[in-house]
Each structure stands twice: as structure tokens, then as C-alpha cells.
C-alpha positions, 0 to 999 in steps of 0.5 A: 500500500502506498503511504498516500492511502494512510495520509488520506483525510478522514472525511473521505472514509465511508460513513464520516463526511466533513462534519464528523471529520471535524469532530474526530479531529477536535475530540480524538486528534484523528485527522487521517486514515493512518490516525484511525488505524492507530486509534486502538481499542482499549479492551475487547468483549469476548462474543466467541463464547455462549455461556449457560445459566449454570456457568454465570452463577460464578461468572464475573463481567459481561456474558453472552447467552442463548435463551428463549423468552417465556414471559414479559410484564410491566411491574411497579407504579408510574414513578417506578415502572420497569419491564421484566422478561423471563428467559430460560435455557431449558434448565434455569431461568433469568430475569431481564430488566429495563427501566427506560424505553419500556413501551418500545422494547415491550412491543418488539419482544417475541414471546417464545422467541430464541434470542442471543442476549448479552450483558452483565449479570447482577443479583437482586433479592436473591435472583440473577438478572441482567439490566438493559441487555443487548438482544438479537432475535434468531430466526428459526433453525438459525445456528448461532456461532458467536460474534468474535471479539468485539473491540471497545473504543474510548469516545466522547459525549460529543462523538456519541451524540453524532453516532460515533460511540464505541460501536460507531468507531468500530464501524469506521475501523472495519470500513478502513481495514476491509477497504480493498486499497488497505494493503500494508507493506511489511517493514519488519524482517521475515525472520523476526516474524517467524522467530516470535510467531507474529503476524505480518503488518496487514494481518496484525492491524486488521486483527487488533481492530477486528479479531476473530478469536483471542489467540490471534488478537494476542499475537497482533497486539504483541507485534504492534507493542514490539514495533512501538518499542523497536522504532523508539529504540532505533531512534535513540540509538541512531542519535547516540551513534550520530552524536559519537561520530559528530562530536569529538571530545577532549582527550583526558589522557593524564592522571596527574598531581591533582587526582593523585594528591587527593586520592592518596592523601586526602580521600577520607575513606576507601571507595566502594567497588561500585564507585571504582567501577563507575570511575573506570567507565568515566575515565575510559569515556574521557580518554577515548577522544569521543565526547562523553554523554554519561548518566550517573545514577546512584541512590541517596548517600551512595557517594556520587559527589566523590565521583564528581570531584574525582572527575573534576580533578582529572579535568584539572590534570589535563589542563581544563576547568570543570563546573557542577550545576545544581537546580536549586541554591540549597543544593548548589551550596551543599555541593560547594561546602562538601567539595570545599571540605574535601579539598581543604588544604589542597591548592585547587580553588573552588567558588560558588555562583548563584542568584544571591552572589553579590556583584563584586564577588560575581565580577571576581569569579568572572575574571578568575574563570576567564584567566583560568586561575579558577579551575572549579565552579559550582552553581545554579542556573547562574552558570548559564549566563552569557557573562560567565566565560571559561578559559577552557571548560572541559567537564560539565557536571549536571545534578538532577538534570531532569529539573533543567530544560533542554535549552538550559543544558545546551547553553553549557555547550557554548562555553567552549569551542569543543563541547565539554564532556557531560556527566549527568547525576541523579539521586532519583533511581530510574527503573531500567525500562524507563532508563532505556527509553528516556535516556536511551541515547546516553551511556549509563553508570550505576552506583548500586552500593552504599558506603560501608558502615551505613546502618539501614534506616528503620522505617515505620508507618503510624496512624494519627492515633499513635501520635503521642507515642511518636512524640515520646520517641522524638524526645528520647532521640533528642535526649541522646543529642540527636536531631529531628526533621518534621516535613509537611506537605503544605505551606498555606491553609487549603479549603479543600484539604484537611491536612495540617499545614506548615504554619499550624504544624510549626506552632504545634511542634513548638507547643510540644517542644517548648523553649528553653529546653528545645529549639525549633527552626522552620524552612519553606520555599517562600522564604528568602534565600538568606532566611532559609540559609540562616535557619538551615545553618542553625540546624546544621550546627546543632543550635536547633534540635528540630527542623520543621520544613516542606520538601525544600529539604528533599535534596541538598541537606547533609546533617549527620546528627539528624536521626529522625525523619517524621513525614506528616500526611505521608499519603500526600507524597509520591514514593520517590519523594518519600525515598528522597526525604528518608535519605536526609537521615542515616548519614552518620553512624547512629541508627536512624528512623523514618516515621510515615504519619497518615490518617486512618483512611488510605486509598489502595495506592497510598497503602501500597506506597506506605508498605513499599517504604516500610519493606524496602530501601532499594531505590530501584525497587521503589522506582519500579513500584512508582512506575507501576503506580503512576506510569511514565507520563507522571514520572517524567511529566507529560511533555517528556512522555509525549515523544514516546508515543506508546499507544499499546506498549507499556513500560511496566507490563512489557519490559521483556518486549522492550529488551527484545526491541533494544536488542533488535535495534542494536542488531540492525544498526550493527549490520545496516546503519543507513537501512540500505537493505531495508527500504520499507523499514526506513520509510516507516521509521521516517513516518514515525520519527522523521520530524521529532527532536529528542527532548530528553537528550543532554546535548 
């Protein structure tokens, strides 16, 4: 089939016309035959099987029956009238009930007639009935063989009012796939179809819309899910290949004094095996002559900052400057203080540049950067300003990069003639399936091991009725000289939510922990940076025993003496947020605790989140559960999940297919990178991804 057929305007399909076409475009974004072809059913009704009344006693959901009508009568007064018909299969009987259209339905029913009846059984006063069933009268001697698998499509009220309910859309897809001009050219290799017993494209698309039985539908769906993953992976891997060919990187061939002085004289602890492995991967990248584009994943407290510093020292040894950019001032400041402490006594200056940096300091930093006297700069978005010019930026490290836009990240490239090596760090564990799609064009390193000596954080879930017990425990920990975080989800009173807000919570905590015995600080996102820093500093220095806060402390606060994290209204937080908050404690040698406080009434999803937090501290396991609960769109944001365009395939349910698709994409690019032998595949690839940019690329 020519591509032109699928690009035909939807108004030219029999049964549509200009007015319905306009509605289809407006309501479902269906503009062409191709759009309709890829508007898939969301479920199917199995009309292949005819049940007996004996079976439906145990059956759930909709059933199809072949029954004879024995009696019809109207019951009830004018305001509660209903039509009740009795139908039998010869052994048992069932009531059929209608509350609307009684007069017309009654006149159309044939006593003694044989009917195919379809609907959902329910029980009322001990009797089984079907309310408003679908009914089809069979002619005498007609043998009923079932109606196949009937597709069910999402639709809208406007479309339904114009005859385009689910059945109406099914009529249109039937019209399309039965059109004599509908001839799809196969674009997947025959060997793959044979290997997995998948149908060819033509058959797959016909069967996904109008399957005759279940097993053929299953194979059609599997094939279409695979190709969604396959072309996405192909797109990502081609971009990665092109990137490596197009951009050459600075060669960091030398391990010199800066790295060795720190590693052998200053490093406060032995690196974990995971950190050593990651450093080996990064050094191989930076010494290859190719531009590094690497994602470093590591759970909270896994030691990413040390890896970042070692990379920065390598840059210095090879005559280059390095920068570290963080999304918030708090996090940038934390990185700066950590790196400053680690470099204490070594002659390698480091400075901090944020929105709060005074003009005189800014000017000094600009001057030192341009002269090359300042090897290391840590900061926020302020690093991207045009005035910030490096003499020779060789490495740009970005922390929690998902908080930066593509344009912001790309601005780092313009800081040098050749683009600097890029190392992206995230403490938000990403499930492997998501990493393969979201960061499929990056090389990925994982620090999957915590430093020795860290005690697992004890996590408990407590309902509101055990608050006094929790307060008593907090007082015990403070008596031992420890400190406590209390995190609230809101800053201001909300009329629609009955959760305690921060201001009330702060007052309540002050009442329970009065001066002079206790000192309580408060931090939230609406405070001025200097106020925030002042309160944080008081807590970090041990002046305050309790810090009441919103999620501004989610990342970037390192207080080893804090051993208790109390999360108020924990049901209002996502799993990854709860995991990040828990990571604020357990940073010293003492046993730490995370207490999740909720109301008595919890949704099933909230209950799953609490159970997950209590049973595991594995960030990747938590991320997998989060993905199952929320889906990739919510984890990434709708803008980011848009390019994935996965209509049938699911990252949570179809991980095995995704791995197959990744392998096949790599196989194709190894053997025929430009699709010279695969013209049909090239055409289909261009149709899907010809005009789409990669929104999530780092560079």
C-alpha cells in the first residue's frame, strides 16, 4: 500500500463526511486514515463464547447467552415502572430488566422467541438478572456461532451524540481495514516474524481492530507493542551513534598531581567497588577522544559527589576547568561546602555562583574563570549566563538534570569551542525500562552500593492515633543529642484539604517542644534565600534540635546528627519523594528512623506506597513500584512522555518486549546503519520519527 492511502483525510472514509471529520479531529486528534488505524481499542468483549445459566452463577463481567423468552410484564407504579422478561435455557431461568424505553422494547419482544442476549449479570433479592441487555432475535433453525471479539473504543459525549460511540468507531475501523486499497507493506524482517510467531503488518492491524478469536488478537497486539518499542529504540540509538561520530571530545589522557594528591592523601575513606567501577567507565569515556554523554545514577548517600570531584580533578590534570550545576541554591551550596571540605588544604580553588552572589564577588569569579586561575565552579542556573566565560571548560557536571530544560543544558555547550564532556547525576533511581527509553541515547553508570558502615534506616508507618507515642520517641532521640526533621506537605491553609499545614504544624511542634529546653527552626520555599540559609545553618550546627520544613529539604541537606525523619500526611507524597526525604537521615553512624504519619483512611495506592517504604530501601525497587503506580507520563511529566508515543506498549507490563526491541535495534544498526537493505523499514521509521527532536537528550 502506498503511504498516500494512510495520509488520506478522514472525511473521505465511508460513513464520516466533513462534519464528523471535524469532530474526530477536535475530540480524538484523528485527522487521517493512518490516525484511525492507530486509534486502538482499549479492551475487547469476548462474543466467541455462549455461556449457560449454570456457568454465570460464578461468572464475573459481561456474558453472552442463548435463551428463549417465556414471559414479559410491566411491574411497579408510574414513578417506578420497569419491564421484566423471563428467559430460560431449558434448565434455569433469568430475569431481564429495563427501566427506560419500556413501551418500545415491550412491543418488539417475541414471546417464545430464541434470542442471543448479552450483558452483565447482577443479583437482586436473591435472583440473577441482567439490566438493559443487548438482544438479537434468531430466526428459526438459525445456528448461532458467536460474534468474535468485539473491540471497545474510548469516545466522547460529543462523538456519541453524532453516532460515533464505541460501536460507531468500530464501524469506521472495519470500513478502513476491509477497504480493498488497505494493503500494508511489511517493514519488519521475515525472520523476526517467524522467530516470535507474529503476524505480518496487514494481518496484525486488521486483527487488533477486528479479531476473530483471542489467540490471534494476542499475537497482533504483541507485534504492534514490539514495533512501538523497536522504532523508539532505533531512534535513540541512531542519535547516540550520530552524536559519537559528530562530536569529538577532549582527550583526558593524564592522571596527574591533582587526582593523585587527593586520592592518596586526602580521600577520607576507601571507595566502594561500585564507585571504582563507575570511575573506570568515566575515565575510559574521557580518554577515548569521543565526547562523553554519561548518566550517573546512584541512590541517596551512595557517594556520587566523590565521583564528581574525582572527575573534576582529572579535568584539572589535563589542563581544563570543570563546573557542577545544581537546580536549586540549597543544593548548589551543599555541593560547594562538601567539595570545599574535601579539598581543604589542597591548592585547587573552588567558588560558588548563584542568584544571591553579590556583584563584586560575581565580577571576581568572572575574571578568575576567564584567566583560568579558577579551575572549579559550582552553581545554579547562574552558570548559564552569557557573562560567565571559561578559559577552557572541559567537564560539565549536571545534578538532577531532569529539573533543567533542554535549552538550559545546551547553553553549557557554548562555553567552549569543543563541547565539554557531560556527566549527568541523579539521586532519583530510574527503573531500567524507563532508563532505556528516556535516556536511551546516553551511556549509563550505576552506583548500586552504599558506603560501608551505613546502618539501614528503620522505617515505620503510624496512624494519627499513635501520635503521642511518636512524640515520646522524638524526645528520647533528642535526649541522646540527636536531631529531628518534621516535613509537611503544605505551606498555606487549603479549603479543600484537611491536612495540617506548615504554619499550624510549626506552632504545634513548638507547643510540644517548648523553649528553653528545645529549639525549633522552620524552612519553606517562600522564604528568602538568606532566611532559609540562616535557619538551615542553625540546624546544621546543632543550635536547633528540630527542623520543621516542606520538601525544600528533599535534596541538598547533609546533617549527620539528624536521626529522625517524621513525614506528616505521608499519603500526600509520591514514593520517590518519600525515598528522597528518608535519605536526609542515616548519614552518620547512629541508627536512624523514618516515621510515615497518615490518617486512618488510605486509598489502595497510598497503602501500597506506605508498605513499599516500610519493606524496602532499594531505590530501584521503589522506582519500579512508582512506575507501576503512576506510569511514565507522571514520572517524567507529560511533555517528556509525549515523544514516546506508546499507544499499546507499556513500560511496566512489557519490559521483556522492550529488551527484545533494544536488542533488535542494536542488531540492525550493527549490520545496516543507513537501512540500505531495508527500504520499507526506513520509510516507516521516517513516518514515525522523521520530524521529532529528542527532548530528553543532554546535548
